[in-house]
C-alpha positions, -999 to +999 in steps of 0.1 A: -686+272-176-724+271-174-724+306-159-703+318-188-725+303-215-757+317-199-740+351-196-729+351-232-765+343-243-779+369-220-755+396-231-761+389-268-798+392-265-814+427-271-850+419-264-857+425-227-885+399-225-862+372-239-835+384-215-859+379-186-867+344-199-830+335-202-825+347-166-854+327-153-842+296-172-807+301-156-822+303-121-844+273-127-815+253-141-792+262-111-820+252-086-822+218-104-784+214-102-785+222-065-812+195-061-791+170-080-761+178-059-782+175-027-794+140-038-758+130-043-749+143-009-778+124+007-765+092-010-730+099+003-744+104+038-761+071+037-729+054+025-709+070+053-735+060+079-736+024+066-698+022+066-697+036+102-723+010+113-703-018+097-670-007+113-687-004+147-700-040+143-665-052+134-650-032+162-674-047+188-664-082+176-626-075+178-623-056+210-622-072+244-645-052+267-617-047+293-594-031+267-620-010+248-601+019+231-633+034+216-645+050+248-659+085+245-648+108+273-674+133+287-648+152+307-613+161+294-584+184+301-590+201+268-622+198+248-622+192+210-621+225+191-627+235+155-601+258+138-613+293+144-636+283+172-673+276+175-683+306+154-662+294+125-678+260+128-713+275+128-705+298+098-691+269+078-721+247+086-744+275+075-725+278+042-727+241+036-764+238+046-789+233+017-819+251+031-840+247-001-844+210+008-861+218+041-899+219+042-916+229+073-949+244+085-933+255+117-908+283+120-881+283+132-869+247+127-845+233+153-822+203+158-794+192+180-765+175+162-743+152+182-711+137+168-679+122+179-646+140+173-621+112+169-585+111+182-573+122+147-597+152+146-621+137+121-658+135+129-680+104+130-713+091+141-732+123+133-768+122+145-792+151+143-823+149+165-852+174+159-888+175+147-880+180+110-866+150+092-852+169+062-836+196+085-819+168+104-805+151+073-793+184+059-776+192+092-758+158+091-747+163+055-733+198+064-713+183+094-699+155+073-689+180+046-667+202+069-635+211+052-612+210+082-605+187+111-610+195+148-582+196+172-590+165+194-599+165+230-570+157+254-566+139+287-531+138+303-516+149+270-532+121+250-559+126+224-592+110+231-626+106+215-650+133+225-688+137+221-696+172+206-731+187+205-742+215+183-777+230+184-789+245+150-818+267+142-832+277+107-856+306+102-877+298+071-888+329+051 
């Protein structure tokens, strides 16, 4: 709707200087909207992480250590897989990534994102570790925002929790 209104105003204007001003206003407005959306995503990330931490605390209290069903398996018969494979995962993360929020004096910026693929294919416990705080947070947001579930890892035909690691690099121009 906003695009349509700006386009109407742009198309109706005959003065090229005012058209340029309208275009700059539109670009500035969209950047602000992206920033607002990113702030909301950071808030959502904090909520998810807090919820995960609370559920882990409750799980620790409830489970008997000898019957812990939350074990993460490093070796499996079949590893967890994203629909379309690793390249599809990287492509979707790149599309979801908000690079305008990343400020760095070094180039490229790198992080390693570790997360758990649950038995039902959802991801949890996303943790990015790298030198740039904002890059790490944006990577975590992108992973939590994935549109599809993984196929879970399997041992003896049963789905199991699996630790997945994804290195990410951003070239800042």
